[in-house]
C-alpha positions in Angstrom: -174.4 4.7 -161.0 -172.1 6.8 -163.1 -170.8 8.3 -159.6 -169.9 4.8 -158.7 -168.0 4.2 -161.9 -166.0 7.6 -161.6 -165.2 6.7 -158.1 -163.9 3.1 -159.1 -161.9 4.9 -162.1 -160.6 7.6 -160.0 -162.2 10.1 -161.7 -163.8 13.2 -160.1 -165.5 15.3 -162.6 -167.4 17.4 -159.8 -164.1 18.6 -158.5 -163.2 20.4 -161.7 -164.0 23.8 -161.3 -161.1 25.6 -163.4 -161.5 27.3 -166.8 -159.4 25.1 -169.0 -158.6 26.1 -172.9 -156.9 24.2 -175.4 -155.6 25.3 -178.7 -155.4 22.3 -181.2 -155.3 21.3 -184.8 -157.8 18.6 -185.7 -155.2 16.0 -186.8 -152.6 16.5 -184.4 -151.6 13.4 -182.2 -150.2 15.4 -179.3 -153.6 17.5 -179.1 -155.6 14.2 -179.5 -153.9 12.8 -176.3 -153.7 16.1 -174.5 -157.8 16.1 -174.7 -158.1 12.5 -173.9 -156.5 13.3 -170.6 -158.6 16.1 -169.9 -161.8 14.1 -170.8 -160.6 11.3 -168.6 -160.5 13.9 -165.8 -163.9 14.9 -166.8 -162.9 18.6 -167.8 -165.4 20.5 -169.7 -162.9 22.6 -171.7 -163.0 25.3 -174.5 -161.2 24.4 -177.6 -159.8 26.4 -180.4 -159.3 24.7 -183.5 -156.7 26.9 -185.4 -156.2 24.4 -188.4 -154.6 26.9 -191.2 -155.9 29.8 -189.3 -152.5 32.2 -189.0 -154.2 35.0 -187.0 -155.7 32.5 -184.4 -152.2 30.9 -184.3 -150.5 34.4 -183.9 -153.3 35.0 -181.1 -152.3 31.7 -179.4 -148.7 32.4 -179.5 -149.1 35.7 -177.9 -151.1 34.2 -174.8 -148.6 31.2 -175.0 -145.2 33.2 -174.4 -144.3 32.9 -178.1 -145.0 29.1 -178.6 -146.4 28.3 -181.7 -146.7 24.5 -181.7 -150.1 22.9 -180.6 -151.5 22.0 -178.3 -151.2 25.1 -176.1 -153.2 24.7 -173.0 -154.5 27.2 -170.3 -155.6 26.6 -166.8 -157.6 29.7 -165.5 -155.9 31.8 -167.9 -152.6 30.7 -167.0 -150.2 29.0 -169.7 -149.5 25.5 -168.7 -147.7 24.3 -172.2 -148.4 21.6 -174.5 -149.4 17.9 -174.2 -146.2 16.7 -172.5 -146.4 19.5 -169.9 -149.7 18.5 -169.1 -148.9 15.0 -168.5 -145.9 15.9 -166.4 -148.2 18.0 -164.3 -150.3 14.8 -164.0 -147.7 12.6 -163.0 -146.3 14.9 -160.2 -149.9 15.2 -158.7 -150.0 18.8 -159.5 -153.0 18.7 -162.3 -155.7 17.8 -160.2 -155.2 20.6 -157.5 -155.1 23.0 -160.6 -158.4 21.6 -162.0 -160.1 22.2 -158.7 -159.4 26.0 -158.6 -162.2 28.2 -159.4 -161.4 30.6 -162.3 
């Protein structure tokens, strides 16, 4: 039944093989929006909640080429960017192929 619903909705969680990581703050609307898209696509992602944790934010910034805003998203250890970057990849049809690649 869920397979039929996922197909109807255009979701293909069985095709997601990538390792996805996202750095967030709990109340950040852009973080919530990015996670919604990932959830919609059926992605099981690792979330790092860095609210108020300056050391974790510094670690994120080091991985994210100096970017200190949240969210910061990584697919297979490659920095994708933030929420707008994620949605841009999706609208260009480039997100699903990234998600289908194994780590």
